[in-house]
C-alpha positions as CSV (number, residue, x, y, z in Angstrom):
1,M,0.2,-0.1,0.2
2,L,0.8,3.8,-0.1
3,L,-0.2,5.7,2.4
4,V,0.3,10.0,1.0
5,W,0.1,12.6,3.3
6,Y,1.6,15.6,4.7
7,P,3.1,14.8,7.6
8,K,2.7,18.1,9.3
9,C,-0.7,17.1,8.7
10,S,-2.6,16.3,11.8
11,T,-5.2,13.5,10.2
12,C,-2.7,12.3,8.1
13,Q,-0.2,11.6,11.8
14,R,-4.4,10.2,12.9
15,A,-4.1,8.1,9.6
16,K,-0.5,7.0,10.2
17,K,-0.6,6.0,13.9
18,W,-3.8,3.8,12.9
19,L,-1.8,1.7,9.9
20,D,1.2,1.1,12.4
21,E,-0.8,0.3,15.5
22,R,-2.4,-2.6,13.8
23,G,0.7,-3.6,12.3
24,L,0.0,-2.4,8.4
25,Q,2.6,-1.5,6.6
26,A,2.7,1.8,3.7
27,E,4.7,3.2,2.0
28,T,5.0,6.7,2.6
29,R,5.3,9.5,0.5
30,D,5.0,13.4,1.3
31,I,2.5,14.3,-1.1
32,K,4.0,18.4,-1.2
33,L,7.9,16.7,-2.2
34,D,5.8,14.5,-4.3
35,N,3.1,15.4,-6.2
36,P,0.5,12.8,-7.8
37,A,0.4,13.5,-11.9
38,A,-2.4,13.1,-13.4
39,E,-2.2,10.0,-14.5
40,E,-2.0,8.8,-10.8
41,L,-5.0,10.8,-10.1
42,R,-7.4,8.6,-13.0
43,A,-5.9,4.9,-11.9
44,W,-6.6,6.3,-8.0
45,Q,-9.7,7.9,-8.6
46,A,-11.6,4.6,-10.7
47,R,-10.1,2.7,-8.4
48,S,-12.3,4.6,-5.2
49,G,-15.5,4.2,-6.9
50,M,-15.5,8.1,-5.8
51,P,-16.8,11.3,-7.9
52,L,-13.1,13.6,-9.3
53,R,-14.7,16.5,-6.2
54,K,-13.9,14.4,-3.9
55,F,-10.1,14.4,-4.3
56,F,-10.6,18.2,-3.6
57,N,-8.7,19.0,0.4
58,T,-12.0,21.9,-0.3
59,S,-10.6,23.3,3.6
60,G,-6.9,23.6,2.2
61,Q,-6.0,27.7,1.8
62,L,-5.2,27.4,-1.9
63,Y,-9.2,26.1,-2.6
64,R,-9.9,29.3,-1.0
65,A,-7.5,31.7,-2.7
66,L,-8.7,29.8,-6.1
67,G,-12.3,30.4,-6.2
68,L,-12.4,26.4,-6.7
69,K,-15.8,26.1,-4.9
70,E,-17.3,28.4,-7.1
71,K,-14.8,27.1,-10.1
72,L,-15.0,23.4,-9.9
73,P,-18.8,22.0,-10.8
74,A,-17.7,24.0,-14.7
75,M,-14.2,21.6,-14.4
76,G,-14.2,19.3,-16.4
77,E,-12.7,16.2,-15.3
78,E,-8.9,16.9,-17.5
79,E,-8.9,20.0,-16.4
80,M,-10.0,19.2,-12.3
81,L,-7.1,16.5,-13.0
82,S,-4.6,19.1,-14.5
83,L,-5.2,21.3,-11.2
84,L,-5.2,18.7,-8.8
85,A,-1.1,17.7,-10.4
86,S,-0.3,21.2,-10.6
87,D,-0.1,21.0,-6.5
88,G,-0.4,18.3,-4.1
89,M,-2.4,20.6,-1.7
90,L,-4.9,20.7,-3.1
91,V,-5.6,17.0,-2.2
92,K,-7.2,15.4,0.0
93,R,-5.6,13.1,2.2
94,P,-4.3,10.8,3.3
95,L,-5.4,9.1,0.2
96,L,-4.3,5.2,1.1
97,V,-3.9,3.8,-2.0
98,G,-4.0,-0.6,-2.1
99,E,-3.9,-2.3,-5.6
100,D,-7.6,-2.4,-6.4
101,F,-8.7,0.3,-4.4
102,T,-7.8,4.1,-2.4
103,L,-9.5,5.5,0.5
104,V,-9.5,9.3,0.6
105,G,-8.9,11.5,4.0
106,F,-9.3,9.2,7.1
107,R,-12.4,8.2,8.2
108,E,-11.2,5.7,11.1
109,A,-14.5,3.4,10.3
110,D,-13.9,3.5,6.4
111,W,-11.0,2.3,7.0
112,A,-10.7,-0.4,9.5
113,A,-13.7,-2.1,7.1
114,R,-11.8,-1.6,3.9
115,L,-8.5,-3.6,6.0
116,G,-9.7,-4.8,9.4
117,G,-9.6,-3.8,12.3
């Protein structure tokens, strides 16, 4: 598994701790230092079963600064992917990526349902 996170984010820290406490191994990737490419985001979105707009970090400063709440509804998928790939801080985190799934954000119940424990 791959944990795409921002180490300074408290939610990401809780997710990492949750994995560690259950002995679940995941490679970590700092989203600010190694931003996901559009192709990765496309694949992860397909595995998540979620609409692409759910991949945006709606509580982030950059999201607000760019006025994306108003702009997103009119954007096409390619435009959204390009925007997400432009800056990791626009991407909701953490992302937990497995072979056949992607979990977006950390909701303990969802993670437990998918991973057990």
